[in-house]
ZADRENDO-236638 format. One line per 5 residues: number of its first residue (from 1); their letters; for each residue x negated, z negated, y of C-alpha. Coordinates in Angstrom, 3 decimals, always signed. Layout:
<nodes>
NUM) a) X,Z,Y | ...
</nodes>
This chain:
<nodes>
1) miqak) -48.769,+49.827,-29.426 | -46.332,+50.381,-26.574 | -43.591,+48.685,-28.558 | -46.006,+45.912,-29.551 | -46.982,+45.263,-25.943
6) qellq) -43.362,+45.146,-24.807 | -42.474,+42.690,-27.558 | -45.509,+40.553,-26.735 | -44.591,+40.457,-23.050 | -41.130,+39.245,-24.041
11) alaaa) -42.771,+36.627,-26.269 | -44.982,+35.488,-23.397 | -41.933,+35.211,-21.114 | -40.207,+33.072,-23.719 | -43.284,+30.849,-24.135
16) lgelp) -43.601,+30.390,-20.369 | -39.937,+29.424,-20.282 | -40.656,+26.530,-22.685 | -43.132,+24.893,-20.291 | -41.840,+21.700,-18.578
21) lpegi) -41.891,+23.083,-15.049 | -40.825,+20.850,-12.129 | -37.399,+21.499,-10.663 | -37.434,+24.419,-8.246 | -40.482,+26.126,-9.774
26) appva) -39.694,+29.270,-11.734 | -41.906,+30.437,-14.611 | -44.430,+33.086,-13.553 | -43.799,+36.708,-14.458 | -45.144,+37.504,-17.910
31) afesp) -48.183,+39.749,-17.493 | -51.340,+40.734,-19.295 | -54.652,+41.455,-17.641 | -57.630,+43.351,-18.980 | -60.592,+41.130,-19.927
36) kqaah) -63.761,+41.828,-17.961 | -65.579,+42.419,-21.234 | -64.001,+44.193,-24.209 | -65.618,+41.689,-26.572 | -63.413,+38.935,-25.128
41) gdfai) -60.230,+40.507,-26.498 | -57.615,+43.148,-25.792 | -55.443,+41.264,-23.283 | -56.014,+38.198,-21.105 | -53.377,+35.663,-19.999
46) taamg) -54.178,+33.688,-16.824 | -50.855,+31.845,-16.344 | -52.278,+28.434,-17.320 | -54.697,+28.392,-14.405 | -51.987,+29.367,-11.946
51) lsral) -49.594,+26.654,-13.193 | -52.079,+23.811,-13.631 | -51.723,+22.494,-10.070 | -47.911,+22.541,-10.127 | -47.891,+20.713,-13.466
56) rqnpr) -50.831,+18.463,-12.574 | -52.400,+19.266,-15.892 | -55.847,+20.401,-16.970 | -55.687,+24.230,-17.251 | -57.337,+24.277,-20.695
61) elaqt) -54.856,+21.719,-21.986 | -52.017,+23.732,-20.483 | -53.463,+26.862,-22.084 | -53.340,+25.127,-25.468 | -49.685,+24.222,-24.905
66) lvdal) -48.970,+27.853,-24.084 | -50.875,+29.066,-27.165 | -48.835,+26.725,-29.352 | -45.620,+28.134,-27.860 | -46.825,+31.703,-28.331
71) qrqpa) -47.668,+31.160,-31.969 | -44.045,+30.232,-32.637 | -42.917,+33.679,-31.428 | -42.242,+36.272,-34.194 | -43.791,+39.110,-32.166
76) vrrwv) -47.058,+37.180,-31.864 | -47.180,+36.562,-35.602 | -46.523,+40.288,-36.161 | -48.886,+41.903,-33.658 | -51.625,+39.382,-32.803
81) qalei) -54.769,+38.774,-34.781 | -56.078,+35.857,-32.703 | -55.396,+33.781,-29.572 | -58.480,+32.142,-28.053 | -58.905,+29.827,-25.061
86) agpgf) -61.960,+30.571,-22.949 | -63.557,+29.417,-19.715 | -61.412,+27.353,-17.335 | -58.158,+28.288,-19.071 | -58.076,+31.969,-19.954
91) inlrl) -56.158,+32.934,-23.067 | -57.712,+35.951,-24.767 | -55.409,+37.853,-27.085 | -56.729,+40.054,-29.877 | -54.283,+42.585,-31.254
96) saaak) -53.959,+43.305,-34.927 | -55.211,+46.636,-36.203 | -51.609,+47.718,-36.873 | -50.672,+47.125,-33.224 | -53.488,+49.366,-32.009
101) qavva) -52.817,+52.058,-34.589 | -49.118,+52.298,-33.726 | -49.859,+54.145,-30.488 | -50.951,+57.256,-32.405 | -47.507,+57.657,-33.949
106) evlaa) -45.859,+56.890,-30.591 | -47.807,+59.638,-28.827 | -47.192,+62.199,-31.551 | -43.470,+61.426,-31.592 | -43.037,+61.608,-27.805
111) aegfg) -45.453,+64.540,-27.233 | -45.059,+65.797,-23.613 | -42.655,+62.923,-22.985 | -45.217,+60.208,-23.670 | -45.440,+58.039,-20.572
116) rqpas) -42.411,+59.631,-18.941 | -39.213,+57.797,-18.002 | -35.651,+59.170,-18.266 | -33.897,+60.519,-15.174 | -32.914,+57.641,-12.888
121) grrvm) -30.804,+59.508,-10.337 | -33.177,+58.375,-7.561 | -33.691,+61.150,-4.990 | -37.012,+61.361,-3.182 | -38.284,+63.882,-0.653
126) vefvs) -42.012,+64.487,-0.368 | -43.135,+66.424,+2.696 | -46.667,+67.754,+2.413 | -49.073,+70.438,+3.636 | -46.831,+71.223,+6.662
131) anptg) -49.621,+73.289,+8.236 | -49.187,+74.952,+11.590 | -48.868,+78.725,+11.040 | -51.891,+79.312,+13.264 | -54.558,+80.003,+10.647
136) plhvg) -55.496,+79.894,+6.953 | -55.174,+76.650,+5.023 | -58.438,+74.703,+5.334 | -59.897,+72.150,+2.919 | -57.983,+69.338,+4.621
141) hgrna) -54.754,+71.154,+3.811 | -56.105,+71.510,+0.275 | -56.477,+67.750,-0.070 | -52.975,+67.375,+1.334 | -51.582,+69.893,-1.181
146) algds) -53.356,+68.279,-4.136 | -52.139,+64.823,-3.115 | -48.573,+65.873,-2.367 | -48.100,+67.952,-5.489 | -49.559,+65.228,-7.724
151) icnll) -47.391,+62.556,-6.093 | -44.332,+64.733,-6.769 | -45.384,+65.087,-10.404 | -45.931,+61.338,-10.698 | -42.530,+60.484,-9.239
156) hsqga) -40.838,+63.060,-11.456 | -42.558,+61.576,-14.513 | -40.897,+58.265,-13.718 | -37.393,+59.721,-13.558 | -37.030,+60.596,-9.868
161) evlre) -35.385,+63.777,-8.626 | -38.037,+65.102,-6.232 | -37.648,+67.634,-3.416 | -40.865,+69.292,-2.209 | -40.566,+70.185,+1.476
166) fyynd) -42.872,+72.099,+3.834 | -42.300,+71.561,+7.578 | -43.426,+74.549,+9.621 | -44.544,+73.713,+13.165 | -43.484,+77.091,+14.488
171) agvqi) -42.850,+75.891,+18.047 | -44.901,+74.394,+20.836 | -48.227,+74.906,+22.605 | -50.214,+75.913,+19.515 | -47.823,+78.757,+18.726
176) nnlgi) -48.067,+79.969,+22.323 | -51.868,+79.917,+21.993 | -51.645,+81.913,+18.774 | -49.625,+84.657,+20.468 | -52.014,+84.766,+23.424
181) svqkr) -55.016,+84.952,+21.060 | -53.593,+87.998,+19.268 | -52.570,+89.630,+22.527 | -56.110,+89.231,+23.886 | -57.464,+90.917,+20.749
186) lqgfk) -54.989,+93.744,+21.315 | -56.323,+94.086,+24.854 | -59.858,+94.513,+23.537 | -61.213,+90.993,+24.083 | -63.063,+88.987,+21.439
191) pgdpg) -64.433,+85.430,+21.241 | -67.259,+84.905,+23.716 | -66.146,+87.614,+26.131 | -65.402,+86.761,+29.753 | -61.661,+86.350,+29.933
196) wpeqa) -61.329,+85.035,+26.372 | -59.125,+81.910,+26.672 | -60.827,+78.613,+25.889 | -57.854,+77.474,+23.792 | -57.658,+80.727,+21.784
201) yngdy) -58.177,+80.922,+18.013 | -61.480,+82.548,+17.080 | -61.273,+83.414,+13.381 | -61.514,+86.969,+12.126 | -57.913,+86.651,+10.955
206) iadia) -56.792,+87.059,+14.598 | -58.335,+90.545,+14.610 | -56.589,+91.281,+11.292 | -53.229,+90.310,+12.817 | -53.864,+92.495,+15.864
211) edyla) -54.803,+95.469,+13.679 | -51.657,+95.165,+11.548 | -49.520,+94.690,+14.674 | -50.828,+97.930,+16.168 | -50.183,+99.661,+12.829
216) rktvk) -46.544,+98.500,+13.062 | -46.737,+96.884,+9.643 | -44.037,+94.710,+8.054 | -44.955,+91.265,+6.786 | -42.803,+89.050,+4.602
221) sddre) -43.091,+85.335,+3.876 | -40.885,+82.941,+1.968 | -38.198,+82.782,+4.648 | -38.711,+85.726,+7.008 | -39.622,+89.358,+7.352
226) ftasg) -40.900,+90.909,+10.573 | -41.906,+94.446,+11.524 | -44.398,+94.861,+14.363 | -43.467,+97.013,+17.324 | -47.034,+97.706,+18.422
231) dkddl) -46.142,+96.828,+22.032 | -49.186,+95.036,+23.495 | -47.153,+93.626,+26.381 | -44.417,+91.971,+24.316 | -45.898,+88.479,+23.850
236) haitq) -42.787,+87.188,+22.100 | -42.889,+89.970,+19.498 | -46.645,+89.500,+19.049 | -46.141,+85.771,+18.468 | -43.313,+86.290,+15.969
241) favaf) -45.398,+88.808,+14.021 | -48.434,+86.490,+14.042 | -46.374,+83.581,+12.683 | -44.903,+85.738,+9.911 | -48.371,+87.143,+9.089
246) lrheq) -49.921,+83.694,+8.787 | -47.002,+82.280,+6.879 | -47.506,+85.071,+4.363 | -51.227,+84.230,+4.188 | -50.446,+80.556,+3.647
251) dldlr) -47.991,+81.510,+0.901 | -50.849,+83.326,-0.840 | -53.140,+80.311,-0.374 | -50.560,+77.973,-1.902 | -49.857,+80.364,-4.756
256) afgvn) -53.574,+80.530,-5.542 | -53.604,+76.722,-5.527 | -50.620,+76.483,-7.866 | -48.357,+74.692,-5.377 | -44.696,+75.545,-4.883
261) fdhyf) -42.044,+74.188,-2.545 | -38.312,+73.709,-2.928 | -37.496,+73.939,+0.764 | -39.074,+75.072,+4.034 | -37.940,+73.478,+7.272
266) lessl) -38.663,+75.136,+10.633 | -39.488,+73.043,+13.675 | -37.955,+75.788,+15.816 | -34.574,+75.131,+14.154 | -34.567,+71.627,+15.619
271) yssgr) -34.538,+73.183,+19.099 | -32.266,+76.170,+18.412 | -29.661,+73.943,+16.728 | -29.758,+71.373,+19.528 | -30.962,+68.596,+17.213
276) vddtv) -33.848,+67.579,+19.471 | -31.627,+67.365,+22.530 | -28.990,+65.479,+20.520 | -31.607,+62.993,+19.314 | -32.793,+62.401,+22.867
281) qrlva) -29.199,+61.781,+23.967 | -28.716,+59.280,+21.110 | -31.833,+57.393,+22.142 | -30.747,+57.335,+25.797 | -27.300,+56.080,+24.745
286) sgkty) -28.917,+53.318,+22.667 | -30.393,+51.786,+25.824 | -33.920,+52.015,+24.456 | -35.208,+54.541,+27.017 | -36.127,+54.432,+30.698
291) ekdga) -37.340,+56.761,+33.446 | -40.764,+56.235,+34.969 | -43.026,+58.562,+36.992 | -40.639,+61.431,+36.410 | -40.890,+61.098,+32.623
296) lwlrt) -38.537,+59.704,+29.982 | -39.996,+56.808,+27.933 | -38.940,+55.119,+24.677 | -39.334,+51.348,+24.315 | -41.341,+51.577,+21.090
301) tdygd) -42.870,+48.160,+21.841 | -39.501,+46.694,+20.793 | -40.406,+47.839,+17.285 | -44.022,+46.751,+17.052 | -45.837,+49.617,+18.792
306) dkdrv) -48.738,+48.659,+21.066 | -47.213,+50.453,+24.075 | -44.131,+52.416,+25.057 | -44.279,+56.182,+24.514 | -43.385,+59.187,+26.647
311) mrkss) -40.590,+61.296,+25.163 | -40.102,+63.928,+27.880 | -43.079,+64.939,+29.950 | -41.077,+65.574,+33.110 | -37.490,+65.718,+34.243
316) ptgdd) -35.600,+68.886,+33.278 | -35.938,+71.667,+35.846 | -33.108,+73.862,+34.646 | -35.506,+76.075,+32.685 | -33.824,+76.113,+29.255
321) skvnd) -36.804,+77.860,+27.697 | -38.807,+74.696,+28.151 | -36.227,+72.801,+26.123 | -36.236,+75.290,+23.275 | -39.919,+76.207,+22.903
326) gtlyt) -41.229,+72.725,+22.101 | -43.343,+72.276,+25.244 | -41.085,+69.858,+27.148 | -40.967,+67.000,+24.637 | -43.918,+65.080,+23.258
331) yfvpd) -45.002,+65.501,+19.658 | -43.098,+62.610,+18.109 | -39.642,+63.517,+19.512 | -38.987,+66.487,+17.190 | -40.434,+64.339,+14.396
336) vayhl) -37.731,+61.745,+15.030 | -35.080,+64.488,+15.037 | -36.516,+65.897,+11.808 | -36.465,+62.550,+10.032 | -32.937,+61.869,+11.173
341) nkfer) -32.091,+65.121,+9.451 | -33.851,+63.948,+6.274 | -31.887,+60.698,+6.310 | -28.608,+62.528,+6.934 | -29.348,+64.763,+3.943
346) gytqv) -29.204,+61.632,+1.792 | -32.913,+61.019,+1.238 | -33.257,+57.273,+1.621 | -36.837,+57.500,+0.358 | -39.081,+59.968,+2.121
351) invqg) -42.842,+60.273,+1.707 | -45.016,+62.129,+4.211 | -48.526,+63.217,+3.221 | -50.515,+63.687,+6.424 | -54.044,+63.542,+7.781
356) adhhg) -55.426,+60.276,+9.100 | -55.184,+61.703,+12.637 | -51.410,+61.194,+12.374 | -51.870,+57.417,+12.166 | -50.831,+56.969,+15.788
361) tvarv) -47.479,+58.683,+15.278 | -46.313,+56.420,+12.447 | -45.167,+53.505,+14.607 | -43.472,+55.659,+17.230 | -41.564,+57.813,+14.715
366) raglq) -40.332,+54.711,+12.889 | -39.424,+53.106,+16.211 | -37.422,+56.157,+17.259 | -35.522,+56.144,+13.979 | -34.612,+52.483,+14.314
371) avgmg) -33.655,+52.850,+17.966 | -31.010,+55.462,+17.111 | -28.999,+52.654,+15.519 | -28.079,+54.274,+12.213 | -29.377,+51.414,+10.074
376) ipagy) -32.519,+53.269,+9.005 | -35.027,+50.814,+7.426 | -38.036,+49.727,+9.460 | -40.501,+51.245,+6.979 | -38.856,+54.663,+6.862
381) pdyvl) -40.512,+57.062,+6.127 | -43.420,+56.158,+3.838 | -46.790,+57.683,+4.698 | -49.802,+58.661,+2.626 | -52.602,+59.253,+5.118
386) ykmia) -55.761,+60.949,+3.923 | -59.192,+61.469,+5.446 | -60.765,+64.872,+5.885 | -63.519,+66.076,+3.597 | -66.944,+67.647,+3.945
391) vmkgg) -68.107,+70.587,+1.829 | -71.632,+70.895,+0.427 | -73.052,+74.108,-0.998 | -76.665,+74.749,-1.913 | -77.547,+71.296,-0.641
396) qevkm) -76.238,+72.063,+2.853 | -72.991,+71.121,+4.547 | -70.747,+74.137,+5.096 | -69.219,+73.835,+8.546 | -66.934,+76.849,+8.616
401) skrag) -66.095,+80.214,+7.147 | -65.985,+83.485,+9.038 | -62.445,+84.060,+7.793 | -61.034,+80.769,+9.041 | -63.143,+80.593,+12.170
406) tsvsv) -63.178,+76.795,+12.304 | -63.530,+75.402,+8.782 | -63.794,+76.171,+5.086 | -60.511,+77.491,+3.726 | -58.780,+76.515,+0.501
411) rdlid) -59.259,+80.040,-0.812 | -62.998,+79.805,-0.086 | -63.231,+76.748,-2.340 | -61.159,+78.362,-5.090 | -63.242,+81.551,-4.922
416) wtsrd) -66.491,+79.563,-5.077 | -65.376,+77.332,-7.956 | -61.919,+77.366,-9.587 | -58.395,+76.120,-8.970 | -58.863,+73.371,-11.570
421) avrff) -62.087,+72.124,-10.011 | -60.619,+72.085,-6.496 | -57.453,+70.259,-7.530 | -59.277,+67.671,-9.651 | -62.022,+67.014,-7.095
426) lisrk) -59.592,+66.649,-4.180 | -57.567,+64.056,-6.091 | -60.514,+62.145,-7.544 | -60.847,+59.659,-4.674 | -58.393,+57.397,-2.866
431) adtef) -56.662,+59.285,-0.088 | -57.951,+56.974,+2.639 | -61.631,+57.360,+1.675 | -64.030,+59.995,+2.907 | -65.050,+62.571,+0.338
436) tfdvd) -67.658,+65.308,+0.013 | -66.790,+68.323,-2.112 | -70.012,+69.428,-3.818 | -69.586,+73.079,-4.770 | -72.738,+73.078,-6.915
441) lalka) -71.495,+70.067,-8.894 | -68.110,+71.714,-9.418 | -69.856,+74.692,-11.045 | -71.865,+72.655,-13.535 | -70.809,+72.923,-17.176
446) ndenp) -72.066,+69.500,-18.222 | -71.145,+65.820,-18.130 | -72.135,+65.442,-14.453 | -69.057,+67.439,-13.471 | -66.005,+65.161,-13.889
451) vfyvq) -63.423,+67.927,-14.345 | -65.623,+69.658,-16.920 | -66.186,+66.311,-18.659 | -62.433,+65.793,-19.037 | -61.511,+69.360,-19.924
456) yahar) -64.378,+69.580,-22.414 | -62.978,+66.561,-24.247 | -59.769,+68.524,-24.805 | -61.653,+71.663,-25.828 | -63.777,+69.691,-28.295
461) icsvl) -60.673,+68.249,-29.914 | -59.131,+71.705,-30.198 | -62.314,+72.931,-31.890 | -62.220,+70.115,-34.437 | -58.502,+70.581,-35.124
466) aayge) -59.019,+74.327,-35.580 | -61.863,+73.723,-38.034 | -59.716,+71.235,-39.958 | -56.809,+73.687,-40.048 | -59.005,+76.414,-41.522
471) knpgh) -60.129,+74.114,-44.349 | -56.753,+72.468,-44.857 | -53.964,+74.993,-44.236 | -50.514,+73.438,-44.254 | -51.802,+69.906,-43.526
476) gdfvr) -50.993,+69.763,-39.822 | -48.192,+67.191,-40.060 | -50.165,+64.303,-38.579 | -47.058,+62.139,-38.088 | -47.344,+61.194,-41.766
481) adlsl) -51.019,+60.194,-41.533 | -52.117,+56.812,-42.887 | -53.053,+55.159,-39.581 | -54.259,+51.982,-41.292 | -57.497,+53.859,-42.051
486) ltapt) -58.385,+53.974,-38.327 | -60.591,+50.877,-38.229 | -63.873,+52.016,-36.619 | -64.729,+50.258,-33.316 | -64.680,+53.537,-31.369
491) eaalm) -61.269,+54.316,-32.860 | -59.907,+50.972,-31.713 | -61.298,+51.541,-28.208 | -59.776,+55.029,-28.030 | -56.374,+53.822,-29.214
496) lklae) -56.374,+51.025,-26.634 | -57.096,+53.584,-23.928 | -54.228,+55.810,-25.118 | -51.893,+52.835,-24.933 | -52.778,+52.255,-21.263
501) ypaml) -51.360,+55.628,-20.197 | -47.648,+54.784,-19.674 | -48.324,+51.657,-17.592 | -51.004,+53.465,-15.601 | -48.594,+56.313,-14.864
506) traas) -45.868,+53.922,-13.722 | -48.287,+52.012,-11.497 | -49.755,+55.196,-9.992 | -46.251,+56.462,-9.155 | -45.256,+53.133,-7.607
511) elaph) -48.416,+52.987,-5.484 | -48.458,+56.729,-4.683 | -51.969,+56.772,-6.121 | -52.671,+59.985,-8.083 | -56.397,+59.167,-8.040
516) dvafy) -55.575,+56.554,-10.686 | -54.719,+59.417,-13.037 | -58.111,+61.035,-12.394 | -59.863,+57.696,-13.034 | -57.886,+57.241,-16.242
521) lrdla) -58.729,+60.748,-17.441 | -62.447,+60.105,-17.059 | -62.141,+56.825,-18.966 | -60.119,+58.472,-21.729 | -62.616,+61.317,-21.986
526) aafha) -65.450,+58.785,-22.172 | -63.697,+56.923,-24.997 | -63.230,+60.175,-26.885 | -66.820,+61.392,-26.369 | -68.076,+58.011,-27.633
531) yygae) -65.870,+58.404,-30.719 | -67.104,+61.965,-31.188 | -70.704,+60.807,-31.112 | -70.175,+57.883,-33.505 | -67.993,+59.244,-36.298
536) rflve) -67.611,+62.293,-38.528 | -64.224,+63.975,-38.701 | -64.285,+66.593,-41.454 | -65.136,+64.038,-44.120 | -64.597,+64.364,-47.863
541) daala) -62.027,+61.554,-47.913 | -58.893,+63.642,-47.315 | -56.741,+60.705,-46.187 | -59.339,+59.505,-43.691 | -59.864,+63.023,-42.317
546) hsrma) -56.100,+63.418,-41.925 | -55.758,+60.106,-40.069 | -58.608,+61.035,-37.731 | -56.952,+64.372,-37.017 | -53.838,+62.406,-36.058
551) llsat) -55.837,+60.329,-33.578 | -57.508,+63.436,-32.145 | -54.171,+65.205,-31.831 | -52.702,+62.211,-29.965 | -55.732,+62.090,-27.662
556) aqvlr) -55.415,+65.792,-26.854 | -51.726,+65.274,-26.064 | -52.408,+62.493,-23.579 | -55.223,+64.501,-21.973 | -52.782,+67.407,-21.505
561) nalav) -50.067,+65.148,-20.141 | -52.341,+63.518,-17.572 | -54.006,+66.777,-16.520 | -50.556,+68.306,-15.985 | -49.724,+65.533,-13.509
566) lgvsa) -52.706,+66.692,-11.436 | -51.864,+70.372,-11.868 | -55.038,+70.993,-13.887 | -55.185,+73.049,-17.082 | -56.268,+71.825,-20.526
571) pqama) -58.381,+74.664,-21.986 | -58.778,+75.025,-25.726 | -62.332,+76.392,-25.523 | -65.158,+75.980,-23.004 | -68.811,+76.971,-22.784
576) rdaap) -71.245,+74.140,-22.156 | -74.715,+74.149,-20.640 | -77.296,+73.433,-23.361 | -74.576,+72.719,-25.931 | -75.638,+71.309,-29.295
581) aaeva) -75.922,+73.864,-32.090 | -73.105,+72.271,-34.087 | -70.224,+70.974,-32.022 | -68.118,+69.767,-34.956 | -69.577,+66.913,-36.982
586) a) -69.109,+67.688,-40.645
</nodes>
């Protein structure tokens, strides 16, 4: 059907080109829409209504002219069963059975490549998670990881060369607070005691760090290894050990979540290499800064910001440590330096996945990049901003875990449910919408649980295919199946849904919208379950059984392909609550 749709779009473009358009008006882009009701047809064409004013012609009459032009196209005669004019000027197109059936062979031939595009040479960097090494990864970081990893998979499916990058904020006030928190634990203080700093971190993990520091343990993360000295007075050593400890913990969290990175970038390197200072000098030289009240300001209002922003909190005092520890400059200055580095590395498209609380930094970072004068586009970088989530368990909102001290951690969610459930649930809504993760729902083995509903569709198909294989050994070559036998209404609906996958994948990648894949998976599973409930598969008619196995095999392939984009597995067997006695219709 993919080939049929492409040929029909070309036919529609040719038909639109035959219309007597006034000079200066180009034909609209050939496009199909989905009818609001399946009974109206397979595709809808709305061009006549959009052109009627320009042509000063009744839209239904114009629709008839367009239908006449379409019917002269060979592709229409080959793939279309009927063209019907409806309402104010809609053209409803009904595909032939052969057009719908063709998608089964297309899926089976392409296998894992169905929906994917060849390598384009386009290089894209996606920065995501980027958690401060001051505690375990919480559920917000989990949503970030699920979004970022799925976006990378989407872009890769469309031919992009994708770099996954994690930016470690290992400098600044929060890191200082981390070191002080551990040092206070080493001195015998705990949260709630007199003398416990208000800004200190309170999770039990701080005590764990202090214990390992006293034991002079060695910790290793992806980019560093550090051995504790046990010296309670050496705040710098305590801080370095704490960062390495928590980076190791975050590595374990990400590994449990099935997320890997190609590159880690340290904020501290921006200071130690002089990049931050160099960026500030570039901005001063550009004439876009000014001194006021002892601070250095950037004229971000020149680039659409609502007010100018402070870059340096106060004039330098000669204390170089303040330049290198991240406490002198405001938050967005190292961000500008970091994104200059991204641009200089050749990444002309950069996507940042960040919490909605970063909304205020978008305009100032982009302004800083433009002010440098390197020709960086106004919309660089792209942002995907997501809202935080709530967690429900046992009908009650879970505010925090003892381990994290402030919130539910990613590993809590995985331990309570599963990696698959966490990844699917966290991607199942648009990033900019609020979401509640219901732990009890994620544990249900029935149709109420969306990830179970999708995975069970795949498991059901595997069960049917296995049963068929036992009865028909050596008949697994479904490419040769007689697809013309697939004429049941639920078969037609399922094949139409399979055919939507490539376009959906392309659109989701373009819009950085992995939730579209989750929506599609639920629709595809629904189409399969409806088919499963309406038809028998292991029928006596050998040719019909073989053709239905071909359709089931193609459906399983697309389910696997789409689940892989989300980083979710496609199990071959699953237990179901109150499952029917006979799962395979025979």
